[in-house]
N, C-alpha and C positions, 0 to 999 in steps of 0.2 A: 157480549153485549153490553150496551149501555145501558145503567137504569137510570128513573128519580128517584129522588134521595128519597120518597115516599115509596118508592114499589121496592128498594133496598131497604127499607125497616121494615116495612111486611115481610119481607125474606126474610132479615132475622128472626125477626119473631119469632116465625115455623123454624129456624134452623134450629132458633133453642129450643124445640119441645122435644130432638133430639140426646139434649144432654138425659144422663143417668143420677138419679138421685134416692133418698131413703126408700127404703118399699118401692120405688118406682113409684110415688106419688104426687110427683111432678107438683110442686108444691108455689106455682106462681103463678101471675097475670099479665097481660100484658098491657099496657092503656098506649096508644099512638096519634099523635095527629099528622101533619105534614110535615115535620122537620122532624120528631123526637118520639124519645120511646121510656115510658113509665115502667118499671119489673117493679111490684109487688109482690109479697106473698100471703099468698095464700089461706088465711087460718080453718079452712074448712078441710083442706088437707094437711093442721098439723097432726100428730102421732104426742098425744097428749102425754101417753108410758113414754114410750120411748125416746121423746127428744121433749120435756115437759118446757125445758128454758130455750129453746127453736132455735140449738147448734147448730144442729143439723139440714135445717130441712132452711135455714138459713145462708150457710155449704151449699144446699144442692141449689139456690137459686145464684148461687156465687157463678156457680157450673156453671149455668145457661145462660147468664149475663157475659160469661166468655164467650157462647157456643155465640152469642149473636152479633159480638165484636168480632167476632171468628168474621161470616158470613159475609159482612159490614164491610170488612180489610179484602176478601177476595174481590168485593165488585166495585172494589176500588175507589168506598168511600171514607173519608176520613173523619172521625167525631174525638167527642170530650163528654165523661163521664162524671157525674156531682153521684156519693156515693153517699145515700143515708141525710138525703141535699132538707128533710125538713124535719125537726125533731118532735112536730106536734102531731105528722103521719109515720109510727115509725115502723108498719108495712111498708111503704116508700125504700125501698131496698137503691132503686138506680134511680138516675134519668141520664140517660144518653140522647147526645145530636148531631148530628150533622155537619160538620163545618167546611167540606170540601170535598174536592178529587184527587183521589194521587193514584200512579199505577204500580196493578197489584205486585208481589214479590210472589217469586220462584213459593216461597216460604208460606204467606199467606195462601196461595193456590192449595200448597202440599195439608196444611192446617184443617183446610175447609174440607177436604177431600175425607182424609182423615174422619171426621161431622159423620163422614154416610157411614160409613163402613168397623167404626170403633164398637165394641161390642165387651160387656164384662167377663172376664174369661173362668166362670167357677167350676171347668177341666180341672185334672190334673195337669201341673206345668211337665215340658220333658226335660230329661237332665240336658239342655243346653245352655252351657255358662251363658252371666248377662253381662254384654263387654266390659269394660270398666267404663270406657270414653261415653256409653250412652248412659250410665248410670251421672254423669258427670253433667252430659246435657239437658237432662231431668232436672238435676241441683242448680241447674243453671235455670231455665225457664217459672222455676217455683219461686224464687230468687229473682226475680223480673217482676211478680209478682207482690213481691213485699210479704213473701213467703217460706219458710225453710222448710227442707228437704232434707232428711236424717238416714241414712241408707246405715243400717247395722251390720253389726259385725257378725259374719259364724255362733258366736260365740256369747252372742243375747239371743241366740231364739226364744233359748231354752226359759229367759224372763217374762218374752214375750209367748211362748206359749202359756206361761202361767197365768198372765193376765190376760188372758185371751180366755181361757177355760175358765176363773175368776166371772167376769164379763158374763160367762155363759150359765156358767151354774146358777148364779143369784136372778139370770133375767126366766129360768127355766122353771125357777121354782114359782114363780110370781106370774096364778093366776090371769090379770090382767092384760100384763105383758103377752100369754100364749094366747087369747081371742087377737090384742090386736094382729100378730102376729099373723094368724089365720083370717081375719076378715080382707089384708092386704096380699093375701098368697091362697091359699086354697078356695076362696069362696070366688064363684064365680066374678067376674064385673063386665057390668057390659061398656062404661066411661073409657077404656083407653089407656088400663092407669096397670098396676097393682104390678105381682111377680106370679106369673104363671108356672105354674108346677115342672109344664116343660118345656122350661129354659133355667132349670136348675138339674145341678147333678144330682145321681142319684146316690143315696149316702157310702162315703169311703175313706179312708183314713189320711187326712193331714197331715206335711206337718208340723202347721200351724190350722187347731182345728176351726174350721168356716162354720156362720151361721145356718142350725137346720131349721129349713123349712115347712120339716115335716110329708117330704117328699117321697115317704119310705111309704104312706099312704098310698100316694098319689103317681107316681113313677117321675124318670125324671131324664136327662141326658145321661150318657154314657160317660160315664164320671175319670175316662183317658187312660193315657199307659204309659203317662211318665209316673214319677215318685216326688217330685217338687223337690228334689236334693238339690236341685245350682238356683230355685229361686230368691230373688235378695225380696228382705224388710225392708220397709222405711219407716220415717212417723212423719208426716205433717203437721209443722208445731209453729207457731206464731209466738213476737213481744207482750201481748194481751190475750187475754180473754173477754170479750162483748161482739157486738155481732159490727160490726167494721171490721173486726177480724179474723170472724167467721164469714163473712161474703166476702173477702181477700184470699180466706185458704179454700174457698171456693171456686176463683178464678185460677191462681195456684193447677188445683188439683184434674181443672180442665188441661190448662195447660201443660202438663204431664201427662195427663190420659194423651191425647194430643200428639204429641211429640212421641210419648213412647210408640205409637199406630208406627210413624215415618219409621224410626229404629227395628220396628220388625218385633216391636215388642207387647206383652198383653199385658193388663195387670185391675189386680185383685180387690178393691178398698174394702181393708176387711171395719166394719163401720161397729158391731156392737164394745170390743174395744173401749171404746172413749164414749158409749151411750151408759155406763154405769160411769159414774164419782170414781169411787174407790177403785176400778182396774184405771180409768187415767192418771189416777195418783201414779200409778204404779209406772205408766211412762211416762210421765213426767220424771220422777228419777231414774230412770234407764235415760231420760236427757242429763241428767245431774240435778231436775228439781229445780233450772232457772229456766223453761221454756213452757209452751201451755199447750198439747199436743190437742191435734181436732182428730185425727185418726192415720190406721196404721195399712201400709199396703203389700202386696203382697205381688210383687212385678221379676218377668220371667218370659220364657220364650215358650209360646203356646203349641199345640197341635192344630196342625192346615185343616179341616174340617167343612166339609160344607152339610147343606141344611141346618144347620142354630135354627131354632127360629125363633124368630124377633121379638125383647118386649115390646107389648102394644102401646100409644102414645097416642094422646088427647089428641081428637079435634082441634085445629088450629083456632077453629071460632067460637069454642070449650072457655079458650086462654084467654080469650085477645079480645079490647071490645077499641072502641072507636070514635074520634071528635066528631061528633056531625057538624 
């Protein structure tokens, strides 16, 4: 069904709420008029301990931006984006303007459908191999957003484990980090955000350690029966380490996540290794010291399960405002 630009923009803003984000903070808000959308970072949803530079906040907003544009394309609307358009308003991350109509491509429809079904896999992956051609597609879509995706060789896994373990040890030794983690996980929330315990797996040994959300006190999902042995690991990185690159990295991550669904794959972001500067430097060394890593990814074939609780989402009215 044909939609007006205003209706399509409204749908795009609502579609962006399905985007994943650090600790499910959903740290964005939208302002829109008749033919434009403006994406703002929400400083009230920043994580001052985990993300003091707003690197992952901006990256999360980039995922929301790509989700919104995916919805516009599926509705047959073309658009033009200005990123960081006003230096005087650093919280204004993007301005989207509709520019016309086009016939949605099958890939546009599939990508939008993936926003409806995608979820972060926190369970063990199966022992099915990840096809090389599928990895190539993930690399291509990341490059299409101006960001590099480096798939690590199997022999690099030990170095990744070292970096992740280092980051987790430093974070768990910090009482302020533990308090912030508790606020966005174990604490009961009423605003459609946070990471509820029933969306996290019970503790189990992963090939590369995953973030400890403290679910041993709350329960959690069955961790699955796989062993992660055939999972592949990758690092999302860029040429510069600045807000424009962080935003682009989020757009690239969204493209990777949605393409993975189309390839029958699941992805689990490994954020904590990028939250600690020394661990992030270790990732950079793994890439030859010439790239700025934003986060690592675990990619694999997930078990087909039903009944996985949906991660809560904010009410669209809480995340949008309109021209009067």
